ROVEX-977396 format. One line per 10 residues: number of its first residue (from 1); their letters; for each residue x, y, z of C-alpha. Coordinates in steps of 0.1 Angstrom, whole numbers. Layout:
BEGIN
NUM) a) X/Y/Z | ...
This chain:
BEGIN
1) mrvfvllgll) 31/-180/404 | -3/-185/388 | -19/-163/415 | 5/-136/406 | -3/-139/369 | -40/-137/376 | -36/-106/398 | -16/-90/370 | -44/-98/346 | -70/-82/368
11) svvssssagt) -49/-51/370 | -44/-50/332 | -81/-54/325 | -91/-27/351 | -65/-3/338 | -76/-8/302 | -111/5/311 | -95/37/325 | -70/43/298 | -42/27/278
21) srpakrtydt) -28/-4/294 | 9/-12/292 | 17/-44/273 | 38/-69/293 | 74/-74/284 | 79/-100/258 | 105/-127/260 | 104/-143/225 | 140/-156/229 | 130/-180/258
31) hdyyviehis) 92/-185/253 | 67/-194/227 | 36/-173/226 | 0/-182/215 | -33/-165/213 | -65/-181/226 | -98/-168/215 | -120/-178/244 | -157/-184/243 | -169/-167/275
41) sgrhsieeca) -201/-187/275 | -183/-220/273 | -181/-245/301 | -145/-236/311 | -129/-203/321 | -98/-190/303 | -77/-201/332 | -89/-237/329 | -83/-236/291 | -48/-224/296
51) ralgvdlveq) -42/-251/322 | -54/-278/299 | -30/-266/272 | -1/-263/296 | 5/-226/291 | 6/-195/313 | -17/-165/309 | 1/-132/300 | -26/-106/293 | -56/-97/271
61) vgelknhwlv) -46/-89/236 | -50/-52/237 | -86/-41/231 | -96/-75/218 | -121/-89/242 | -119/-127/249 | -85/-128/232 | -57/-139/255 | -20/-140/250 | -4/-171/266
71) rterevsisk) 31/-185/267 | 52/-215/276 | 89/-220/280 | 105/-228/246 | 115/-264/242 | 153/-270/243 | 155/-295/216 | 158/-277/182 | 156/-310/163 | 120/-315/175
81) rtdsvlqryk) 98/-304/146 | 64/-307/164 | 50/-281/188 | 38/-299/219 | 12/-271/227 | -3/-273/193 | -3/-310/194 | -21/-309/228 | -47/-285/213 | -52/-308/183
91) qlrleskrts) -55/-338/206 | -81/-321/227 | -102/-313/196 | -99/-348/183 | -109/-363/216 | -137/-338/218 | -151/-348/185 | -147/-385/192 | -164/-383/226 | -192/-361/212
101) ssdnlnprsv) -200/-386/184 | -199/-418/205 | -212/-406/238 | -237/-379/229 | -264/-395/249 | -243/-390/281 | -235/-353/285 | -219/-359/319 | -192/-381/303 | -185/-355/276
111) qhvdgvahsi) -182/-326/300 | -147/-334/312 | -130/-336/278 | -153/-318/255 | -157/-286/275 | -122/-272/271 | -121/-276/233 | -155/-261/229 | -146/-231/250 | -119/-221/225
121) rsfekqilrq) -130/-204/193 | -95/-203/178 | -60/-210/189 | -29/-196/170 | 8/-197/176 | 25/-163/173 | 52/-162/147 | 76/-132/146 | 73/-113/113 | 92/-84/99
131) rtkkrapiti) 66/-58/88 | 76/-38/57 | 83/-1/58 | 75/12/24 | 56/37/4 | 78/65/-7 | 75/95/-31 | 44/110/-46 | 34/136/-72 | 10/165/-74
141) pdlpptrvpi) -23/172/-92 | -35/197/-118 | -57/227/-111 | -89/221/-92 | -122/226/-110 | -138/249/-85 | -128/278/-63 | -139/284/-27 | -130/317/-10 | -109/312/21
151) sdafpqkpgi) -127/335/45 | -142/370/48 | -111/381/67 | -88/369/39 | -106/374/6 | -93/356/-24 | -83/367/-59 | -104/354/-87 | -95/318/-95 | -87/301/-128
161) eagsddarpl) -106/270/-137 | -89/238/-144 | -77/236/-180 | -80/273/-186 | -54/289/-209 | -55/321/-188 | -34/305/-160 | -4/327/-152 | 24/325/-126 | 20/343/-93
171) pnkadeiask) 47/361/-72 | 64/341/-45 | 39/336/-17 | 57/315/9 | 75/345/25 | 43/366/25 | 22/338/40 | 49/332/67 | 49/369/76 | 11/371/78
181) lgirdpifhd) 8/339/99 | 39/344/120 | 57/314/106 | 94/315/114 | 104/279/105 | 135/281/82 | 124/255/56 | 88/266/54 | 94/282/20 | 107/249/8
191) qwhlvnnrfp) 76/230/19 | 60/232/-15 | 33/208/-5 | 20/236/18 | 27/266/-5 | 38/257/-40 | 55/288/-54 | 66/272/-86 | 33/255/-96 | 8/274/-75
201) sfdlnvtglw) -21/251/-83 | -6/220/-67 | -4/220/-29 | -27/211/0 | -44/245/1 | -42/246/39 | -29/281/48 | -64/296/47 | -75/271/74 | -46/281/96
211) aqgitgkgvy) -57/317/92 | -90/306/108 | -73/289/137 | -79/254/123 | -45/238/131 | -55/204/145 | -58/216/181 | -72/189/204 | -68/160/178 | -46/131/185
221) tavvddglda) -29/110/158 | -4/82/158 | 22/71/133 | 27/33/132 | 62/31/119 | 98/28/131 | 97/53/159 | 94/89/168 | 122/111/180 | 106/126/211
231) nsddlaanfn) 137/147/217 | 134/166/185 | 128/203/190 | 103/201/161 | 82/174/177 | 87/175/215 | 60/200/223 | 34/179/204 | 46/145/215 | 18/123/230
241) kegswdfndh) 37/100/254 | 6/83/268 | -4/71/233 | 31/59/224 | 47/25/227 | 77/6/214 | 65/-29/203 | 99/-39/190 | 119/-33/222 | 89/-35/245
251) trlplprlpd) 95/-1/261 | 74/30/266 | 93/55/245 | 93/46/207 | 127/63/201 | 146/56/169 | 174/32/178 | 186/18/146 | 207/37/120 | 178/37/95
261) dqhgtrccge) 150/45/120 | 141/78/103 | 110/71/84 | 85/74/113 | 100/107/125 | 98/122/90 | 62/112/87 | 54/127/122 | 70/160/111 | 47/161/81
271) iaavkndvcg) 17/159/104 | 25/177/136 | 59/196/134 | 56/225/157 | 54/261/144 | 86/274/158 | 121/282/144 | 131/246/137 | 127/230/103 | 92/234/89
281) vgvayeskia) 56/231/100 | 32/202/100 | -2/203/83 | -18/201/117 | 9/218/137 | -11/220/170 | -23/184/170 | -7/158/192 | 14/130/178 | 22/95/191
291) glrilsgpis) 47/70/179 | 39/32/177 | 72/14/168 | 66/-19/150 | 88/-17/119 | 123/-19/134 | 123/-57/140 | 101/-87/138 | 69/-86/159 | 40/-110/163
301) dadeaislny) 5/-106/149 | -7/-101/185 | 16/-71/190 | 6/-56/156 | -30/-60/166 | -24/-42/199 | -6/-14/181 | -35/-7/158 | -58/-3/188 | -33/13/212
311) gfnqtaiysc) -49/43/229 | -79/42/205 | -102/61/228 | -79/91/225 | -60/86/192 | -83/94/163 | -61/86/132 | -35/59/127 | -11/67/98 | 4/36/82
321) swgppddgrs) 30/39/55 | 39/2/53 | 27/-31/41 | 37/-61/19 | 67/-56/-4 | 60/-35/-35 | 77/-60/-58 | 50/-70/-81 | 51/-105/-68 | 37/-104/-33
331) meapsylikk) 1/-108/-23 | -5/-105/14 | -33/-95/38 | -37/-91/75 | -41/-122/95 | -73/-130/113 | -61/-114/145 | -51/-82/129 | -83/-80/109 | -101/-85/142
341) ailtgiqngr) -81/-55/157 | -90/-32/127 | -126/-41/130 | -125/-35/168 | -110/0/161 | -137/8/136 | -165/-2/159 | -152/9/193 | -124/35/187 | -131/71/196
351) ggkgsifvfa) -160/62/218 | -177/43/190 | -172/68/162 | -144/46/148 | -106/48/144 | -95/62/111 | -68/41/93 | -48/59/66 | -27/36/44 | -1/46/18
361) sgngaasmdq) -10/30/-16 | 25/16/-24 | 55/24/-45 | 56/-7/-68 | 40/5/-100 | 73/3/-119 | 72/-34/-110 | 35/-36/-122 | 24/-39/-86 | -12/-28/-77
371) cnfdgytnsi) -27/-19/-43 | -55/-44/-47 | -29/-71/-40 | -23/-56/-5 | -50/-66/21 | -43/-35/41 | -48/-10/13 | -78/-28/-2 | -97/-29/31 | -130/-11/33
381) ysvtvaavdq) -118/3/66 | -87/21/50 | -84/56/36 | -59/46/8 | -37/74/-5 | -17/74/-37 | 7/101/-49 | 10/130/-73 | 41/153/-78 | 48/190/-76
391) mgkhpyyses) 34/195/-111 | 2/175/-105 | 13/145/-124 | 12/108/-116 | 47/95/-105 | 56/62/-121 | 61/45/-87 | 27/53/-73 | 4/22/-74 | -30/21/-91
401) caanlivays) -60/1/-82 | -98/4/-76 | -92/8/-39 | -74/41/-42 | -96/68/-26 | -75/99/-32 | -40/113/-40 | -18/136/-20 | 15/152/-28 | 50/136/-27
411) sgggnriftt) 83/133/-45 | 86/134/-83 | 90/159/-111 | 123/172/-96 | 114/177/-60 | 109/159/-27 | 92/164/6 | 110/187/32 | 103/177/68 | 116/169/103
421) dvgknrctss) 143/143/107 | 159/123/136 | 180/147/157 | 174/175/181 | 171/201/154 | 176/183/121 | 156/184/89 | 156/165/57 | 149/173/21 | 147/137/8
431) hggtsaaapl) 114/123/20 | 91/109/-6 | 70/81/-21 | 35/73/-10 | 50/71/24 | 50/109/24 | 15/112/9 | -3/93/36 | 9/115/66 | -2/146/47
441) atgvlalalq) -37/131/43 | -36/123/80 | -28/159/88 | -57/172/67 | -81/148/83 | -69/160/117 | -80/195/107 | -114/182/98 | -118/165/131 | -109/197/150
451) vrpdltwrdi) -141/213/135 | -162/182/135 | -150/157/161 | -183/138/157 | -175/125/122 | -175/87/121 | -149/67/101 | -174/65/72 | -182/102/73 | -144/108/69
461) qyvtlmsalr) -144/86/38 | -174/105/24 | -161/140/29 | -126/129/16 | -139/115/-17 | -166/141/-22 | -142/170/-17 | -114/156/-38 | -104/177/-68 | -102/162/-103
471) inpndpdwek) -68/169/-117 | -54/164/-152 | -90/162/-166 | -77/150/-200 | -59/120/-185 | -75/89/-202 | -76/71/-169 | -106/92/-157 | -140/75/-161 | -174/89/-152
481) tasgryysyk) -192/67/-127 | -229/60/-124 | -231/86/-96 | -218/113/-119 | -184/117/-103 | -152/109/-120 | -128/81/-109 | -93/71/-118 | -73/41/-107 | -43/64/-105
491) ygygaldawt) -59/94/-87 | -88/78/-69 | -115/105/-68 | -89/132/-71 | -64/153/-52 | -67/161/-15 | -76/197/-9 | -77/208/27 | -98/239/23 | -125/221/3
501) lvelaktwel) -126/191/27 | -129/211/59 | -155/234/45 | -176/203/35 | -170/188/69 | -183/218/87 | -219/213/74 | -218/175/67 | -248/155/78 | -237/123/95
511) vkpqtwlelp) -244/91/76 | -265/64/91 | -249/31/103 | -233/6/80 | -251/-24/66 | -241/-50/40 | -255/-75/16 | -235/-108/12 | -246/-124/-20 | -246/-162/-24
521) eidmegaevl) -213/-178/-34 | -212/-190/-70 | -191/-222/-76 | -181/-238/-108 | -188/-274/-115 | -163/-298/-98 | -145/-269/-79 | -131/-278/-45 | -104/-266/-21 | -84/-293/-5
531) stgklrggkp) -75/-294/31 | -40/-284/21 | -53/-252/6 | -47/-263/-29 | -74/-257/-55 | -88/-284/-78 | -113/-286/-106 | -134/-256/-118 | -138/-244/-153 | -106/-240/-174
541) ippaglqsst) -100/-204/-186 | -103/-203/-224 | -85/-177/-246 | -116/-155/-247 | -119/-156/-209 | -149/-165/-187 | -177/-146/-171 | -202/-153/-144 | -232/-132/-132 | -252/-127/-101
551) lvtseqlkqs) -284/-107/-96 | -291/-81/-69 | -328/-75/-63 | -348/-48/-45 | -361/-75/-21 | -325/-85/-12 | -316/-49/-5 | -347/-44/16 | -341/-75/37 | -306/-63/43
561) nferlehvtv) -318/-28/54 | -296/-15/25 | -301/21/11 | -269/35/-4 | -239/17/-19 | -203/25/-7 | -178/-3/-10 | -178/-35/-32 | -157/-65/-22 | -152/-95/-45
571) kvwishtkrg) -137/-128/-33 | -123/-152/-59 | -110/-187/-62 | -88/-191/-92 | -61/-217/-98 | -33/-208/-121 | 3/-218/-128 | 13/-182/-132 | -8/-159/-110 | 5/-127/-127
581) dvevwivsps) -12/-137/-160 | -47/-135/-145 | -70/-105/-151 | -102/-99/-131 | -128/-72/-135 | -164/-67/-126 | -191/-48/-144 | -221/-33/-125 | -257/-31/-137 | -250/4/-149
591) giksvlaapr) -221/-7/-171 | -194/6/-148 | -163/-15/-149 | -139/-20/-120 | -105/-35/-128 | -97/-57/-98 | -65/-74/-111 | -44/-64/-141 | -15/-85/-152 | 16/-85/-131
601) rfdmspsgfv) 46/-96/-152 | 69/-106/-123 | 43/-126/-103 | 52/-161/-111 | 34/-177/-82 | 16/-210/-89 | -7/-205/-59 | -35/-187/-77 | -61/-169/-57 | -74/-189/-27
611) gwqfmsvkhw) -103/-168/-16 | -85/-135/-22 | -106/-105/-16 | -105/-75/-39 | -122/-41/-32 | -135/-12/-53 | -147/23/-43 | -155/31/-80 | -192/22/-75 | -198/45/-46
621) gedprgtwti) -233/59/-47 | -244/37/-76 | -278/19/-77 | -267/-17/-71 | -299/-33/-84 | -295/-55/-114 | -269/-79/-128 | -233/-79/-117 | -208/-97/-140 | -173/-109/-132
631) hvkdqgheds) -148/-114/-160 | -118/-137/-156 | -91/-142/-183 | -54/-147/-187 | -27/-140/-213 | -33/-171/-233 | 2/-185/-228 | 4/-223/-235 | 28/-228/-206 | 7/-211/-180
641) tgsflgwsmt) -30/-222/-176 | -56/-220/-149 | -92/-225/-139 | -120/-204/-124 | -135/-222/-94 | -159/-196/-79 | -165/-162/-65 | -186/-142/-41 | -195/-105/-37 | -205/-83/-8
651) lwgecidpsk) -220/-49/-10 | -213/-24/18 | -233/8/24 | -256/29/44 | -286/14/61 | -323/24/57 | -334/22/93 | -307/29/120 | -328/12/146 | -323/-21/128
661) aklyelpapp) -286/-17/122 | -262/-43/136 | -225/-46/140 | -205/-68/115 | -189/-98/130 | -157/-113/115 | -162/-149/106 | -142/-173/127 | -112/-189/112 | -112/-226/104
671) pdpheghadd) -109/-248/136 | -73/-259/130 | -54/-228/116 | -21/-245/123 | -28/-276/103 | -36/-261/69 | -14/-252/40 | 12/-225/49 | 8/-204/18 | 26/-171/21
681) dafhnttlth) 6/-157/-7 | -29/-161/7 | -38/-147/41 | -76/-149/38 | -91/-179/57 | -119/-188/33 | -141/-216/21 | -159/-227/-10 | -194/-238/0 | -188/-275/-2
691) tsttsststt) -152/-278/11 | -130/-261/36 | -94/-248/36 | -70/-231/58 | -47/-206/41 | -28/-192/70 | 8/-183/70 | 33/-198/94 | 66/-188/81 | 86/-158/92
701) kvrpkptanl) 86/-129/67 | 115/-107/62 | 103/-74/49 | 123/-43/38 | 120/-8/50 | 91/14/36 | 115/30/11 | 131/-3/0 | 111/-6/-32 | 111/31/-39
711) pgdhdiadge) 129/38/-71 | 162/57/-68 | 150/83/-92 | 116/88/-75 | 123/125/-70 | 138/134/-104 | 117/113/-127 | 90/130/-147 | 54/122/-140 | 27/116/-166
721) ntkpafhtge) -9/125/-172 | -15/108/-205 | -16/70/-198 | -44/48/-185 | -34/27/-155 | -44/-6/-170 | -50/-21/-204 | -71/-51/-194 | -99/-67/-215 | -125/-46/-232
731) kttspstpta) -134/-11/-219 | -170/-5/-212 | -180/25/-231 | -216/31/-221 | -241/17/-196 | -259/-13/-210 | -281/-40/-197 | -261/-72/-194 | -277/-105/-199 | -287/-120/-166
741) tsttspsssi) -271/-153/-160 | -262/-173/-130 | -236/-196/-146 | -203/-190/-163 | -199/-191/-200 | -171/-181/-224 | -175/-146/-238 | -163/-140/-273 | -166/-103/-267 | -137/-102/-243
751) spsvtpdegi) -107/-91/-262 | -72/-103/-252 | -51/-76/-236 | -16/-67/-246 | 9/-70/-218 | 47/-63/-217 | 52/-101/-219 | 37/-102/-254 | 47/-68/-268 | 40/-62/-304
761) fshmsnllss) 38/-99/-311 | 8/-104/-290 | -12/-119/-318 | 14/-143/-330 | -3/-173/-314 | -35/-165/-334 | -16/-165/-366 | 1/-198/-359 | -33/-213/-353 | -38/-214/-390
771) ntwlfgaigt) -20/-242/-410 | -14/-219/-439 | 6/-195/-418 | 25/-224/-402 | 37/-240/-435 | 45/-206/-449 | 66/-197/-419 | 85/-231/-421 | 92/-225/-458 | 105/-190/-452
781) vllfavgagi) 129/-203/-425 | 142/-231/-449 | 149/-206/-477 | 167/-183/-453 | 189/-212/-440 | 199/-222/-475 | 207/-186/-485 | 228/-181/-453 | 247/-213/-460 | 257/-203/-495
791) ffyrrsvrrr) 267/-168/-483 | 290/-181/-455 | 306/-208/-478 | 315/-182/-505 | 329/-158/-478 | 351/-186/-464 | 365/-193/-499 | 374/-156/-503 | 392/-155/-470 | 413/-186/-477
801) raageysvvs) 424/-171/-510 | 434/-138/-494 | 452/-155/-464 | 487/-146/-478 | 480/-109/-474 | 479/-111/-436 | 507/-119/-412 | 503/-138/-380 | 512/-121/-347 | 543/-140/-336
811) gdddhamgtl) 555/-148/-301 | 532/-151/-272 | 496/-158/-275 | 484/-129/-253 | 488/-93/-261 | 475/-62/-244 | 449/-43/-264 | 472/-13/-261 | 498/-30/-283 | 475/-33/-313
821) dgsgrrtrsg) 470/-5/-338 | 438/6/-353 | 438/-22/-378 | 446/-49/-353 | 484/-51/-360 | 509/-51/-332 | 529/-18/-328 | 565/-14/-317 | 572/-13/-280 | 535/-16/-274
831) snkgrkgrtk) 528/19/-287 | 511/34/-317 | 539/56/-327 | 535/70/-362 | 501/56/-366 | 467/72/-367 | 449/40/-358 | 433/40/-323 | 432/13/-297 | 402/-9/-299
841) elydafaerg) 384/-23/-268 | 367/-57/-267 | 330/-58/-258 | 325/-81/-230 | 291/-97/-236 | 292/-114/-202 | 303/-84/-181 | 287/-81/-147 | 256/-59/-147 | 247/-34/-121
851) dedsdedade) 217/-55/-111 | 205/-91/-114 | 177/-86/-138 | 176/-100/-173 | 181/-78/-204 | 144/-80/-209 | 138/-66/-174 | 163/-39/-179 | 145/-28/-211 | 113/-28/-192
861) edelvrraas) 127/-5/-165 | 143/18/-192 | 109/21/-207 | 93/28/-173 | 116/57/-165 | 108/76/-197 | 83/102/-189 | 63/126/-210 | 73/160/-198 | 44/181/-208
871) pvsprlryhd) 45/216/-193 | 20/225/-167 | 10/261/-165 | 12/275/-130 | -22/286/-117 | -37/306/-89 | -45/289/-56 | -73/292/-31 | -52/304/-2 | -34/331/-21
881) gflddemgee) -62/356/-16 | -56/363/21 | -24/381/11 | -40/405/-13 | -39/434/12 | -1/431/12 | 6/425/-24 | 37/444/-34 | 48/450/1 | 79/435/16
891) spvhgggryr) 71/407/40 | 103/391/52 | 101/358/70 | 107/361/107 | 136/344/121 | 153/335/89 | 170/303/100 | 183/283/71 | 191/246/64 | 216/229/42
901) ddvsggneki) 223/193/30 | 256/177/39 | 266/157/9 | 302/149/20 | 314/115/12 | 289/112/-17 | 261/102/6 | 231/124/13 | 231/135/49 | 205/149/72
911) vaveenrsgs) 198/186/67 | 213/205/96 | 196/237/108 | 217/268/112 | 198/284/139 | 196/322/146 | 183/317/181 | 206/329/209 | 225/301/225 | 219/276/197
921) gtedgtgswe) 247/260/179 | 251/251/142 | 250/215/132 | 274/204/105 | 257/172/97 | 287/151/108 | 277/117/120 | 241/123/111 | 216/95/102 | 217/83/66
931) hasadapr) 185/83/45 | 164/52/51 | 168/41/15 | 203/31/6 | 193/33/-30 | 179/68/-29 | 195/93/-52 | 222/114/-36
């Protein structure tokens, strides 16, 4: 049996060098699985390590070298709480330590026991977790500030600058563009994200690239989601079978098999729907698309890691519209194994140019969620995409944070995304959320890779942010950065514009390799992390907050081969009884402030921040030399307090000398990842300098579909362009030179922030701190009580005197409300004959509500759905120009197939295409898949 397993391993390893290997069939119902990270230079081989642990080798974990999936038959006894394999590993380590310390003068005696444990870098049991499908609708931006002609062949009309009062509506362009480019897809004219007839300024500006033949040809993308309908006429011709796999059912074809497996197919249609006569077209309609199915059931970290590297020599972009729940409570990040896979993709994917990971920002803004509490979206390796609606406004569901790079279009402002759906020739008009924005960005990046396949993953981030168009320039969330560009927590660096991005990519000079500067960790006095993962000690957070500073010198940058700043990551250790009260921001030497954590009202976790890592792209291109200061404060509630234990900061950027560049290595996890505190809220394995902790998760997570937290009114709610994303602390108004300090001290200059918890009474605690106010308030209450007592006594006397004027209802005690007249008297025969009084209804103060939230929460949501509906003037677009030679002429769309929504039964059904092709039937929508979100508006 073992010989057979070893032969299978050899074939897997050899096939992986030639192409994509097929993962072995998983049997989680009968076996327990583990991952061994083997040290190849150790005394013992991986086979010997597996033998010592009593497990069987299965295969290498995808593209992760020296990581091996092993398994053992599941123990029958369910009452047994200990895992014998983990206990065996623990015993090996303990014996190894004991033998090493007592017999270190006799290496021969150590060899037998010590070698196995010292040949294993990490060992982790695989727990099945349900990944969260999420990220739904998005909104669209205002007019771009610049105009670029599409091509000489298709000259453009003069453009209108952003904010100009001369903007005017244009004639319908979709039909004309379709005629010019030979587009016969029946819902193309409804794909406003491609050609926005109603608000011409707000679309992807892609049709001019198609006119140049830039359609994604030769580029391979993958949608990591709930499957891809390879039988769809809209996707079959572009389906990449070799790059696809079903990690839920462990089969080759990632077909949608569950009733709500629609999300992935819809995202695929946005990217690569074929130009034909079915539904619409994808942004890169000649690119190849693969499906990697992970969201339709629980999978292990090992399988997720394999999926993110699957076919990475061919697949260029991985589109991911999922992550932790967008509930304003969760805080999760990838496990060590998954982070290792993402880093492997960055360093080895596409022949070393790096895989491109596109992540949807999240749909939880209505719950005060922020994308910096998601370890996938706040990774330096992610292109994080938020949303804007058809009028260029910020939809209230789209999450804000300092990790947002750009925005793309999605649902909101009265419209949704039209795309392919599950079925042979089915479409949908109900896609949305940031789920829909990320695939659109993926399609645009595929166009850029067609013209410049040599762009690295960092070049892609550069051209994306530098080509982004600033929308809604009067929005108060925009701030000018030290590099001269504007940044917004809502919009990132601006709206994605395909034409501008690809034109920049054509002449882009490749950046030099990445480097980093990891600054020394700063710990507060008495701070420690216990072996259980709990935090203890540190400096209590006063009402005014705390601040701590660190200095970046020219010599440090030189020693790190550091030339140009890109990302900034900040890791914090903060204990708090209510994590959602904590605010964190950092101020650079230039005075630029990055809000890393704003208050989250619904986050009641007492876990605090155990080495949680935040990220900011707001300092891109800034001179990092000087003092960086972190600020930590909370809401000042007496019943929720905390302490600041420490922090560290890492600067990431471009190196000076490429010959001295080196690859980043992910730090190893603590030696016993299974023994530490199982904290669902902290996925980062981190340490303070003087103590160690393990903060790994070991419980199964049940996560909703990607659209689960998407508000039901995501498509019809008005967007806004008048509100800042956060109201934290004191806004930095101008660059200044902070006082250099290496220790923390209270800062009286930090003003408390007003949160929804406090409302207009946010300063009441300050008033009560004065004895004068306190005694005055008590006196007022006593006077009111005396006055109220006199009033009710006198009213009672009057009622007793007038009692004879009223008759008591006789007979039974219970009477229907319909038998009482308008004054409360009973009528004859239960009727109100001859009376003008009307039946009164009792107000049931305890009636069951439509949801389980408190009245306070309901008021919060009511406030969130109110939107400022400021009109947006339609404006000219870049791509309109190539139709100038046919202005005024009739240009009917070829084909003319139409679609319709089936709304029978009150539930939104999949759009069925009424085809005009010979031999094709008409779908009536009967039995079609329902929308992935049960709460979506019908």
